[in-house]
C-alpha positions as CSV (number, residue, x, y, z in Angstrom):
1,M,19.7,1.0,-34.5
2,E,18.3,4.5,-34.1
3,Q,15.8,5.6,-36.7
4,T,14.9,9.2,-37.5
5,Y,11.8,10.3,-39.3
6,I,9.8,13.3,-40.4
7,Q,6.0,13.2,-40.0
8,I,3.8,15.4,-42.1
9,T,0.0,15.4,-41.3
10,L,-3.0,16.8,-43.0
11,P,-6.3,17.9,-41.4
12,E,-9.4,15.8,-41.7
13,S,-10.9,18.3,-44.0
14,S,-8.2,18.0,-46.6
15,T,-9.2,17.3,-50.2
16,F,-7.8,14.8,-52.7
17,G,-5.9,17.7,-54.3
18,D,-4.4,18.6,-50.9
19,K,-3.2,15.0,-50.5
20,G,-1.8,14.9,-54.0
21,K,0.2,18.1,-53.4
22,A,1.4,16.8,-50.0
23,N,2.6,13.5,-51.7
24,E,4.6,15.5,-54.2
25,F,6.1,17.7,-51.4
26,C,7.0,14.6,-49.5
27,K,8.6,13.0,-52.5
28,L,10.9,16.0,-52.8
29,F,12.0,15.5,-49.2
30,A,12.6,11.8,-49.7
31,K,14.7,12.3,-52.8
32,K,16.9,14.9,-51.0
33,L,17.3,12.9,-47.9
34,Q,17.5,9.5,-49.7
35,G,15.0,7.8,-47.5
36,E,11.8,5.7,-47.3
37,L,8.5,7.5,-48.0
38,H,5.1,6.3,-46.8
39,L,2.5,8.2,-49.0
40,F,-0.9,9.3,-47.8
41,N,-2.5,6.7,-50.0
42,G,-0.6,3.9,-48.2
43,R,2.0,3.2,-50.8
44,I,5.7,3.1,-49.9
45,M,8.5,4.5,-52.1
46,Y,12.2,4.0,-51.5
47,Y,14.8,6.6,-52.5
48,Y,18.0,4.8,-51.3
49,P,21.1,5.0,-53.4
50,R,21.5,2.0,-55.7
51,K,24.4,-0.4,-55.0
52,Q,26.8,-0.6,-57.9
C-alpha cells in the first residue's frame, strides 16, 4: 500500500507560539484531507471519516 504524506518543519529557533500556530495550521490540513496528524508535541490526531 502506497502512503502519501505532507511534512511541515520548523526551524530550531521557533518559539512555543510558533509551534502552537503550526499545530493549528496542520489541523486545518488534516481536516480537509481527512488524514492522520502527528503534532509537534508528539501527539497523534485522526481525522478519518467515521463509519456509520
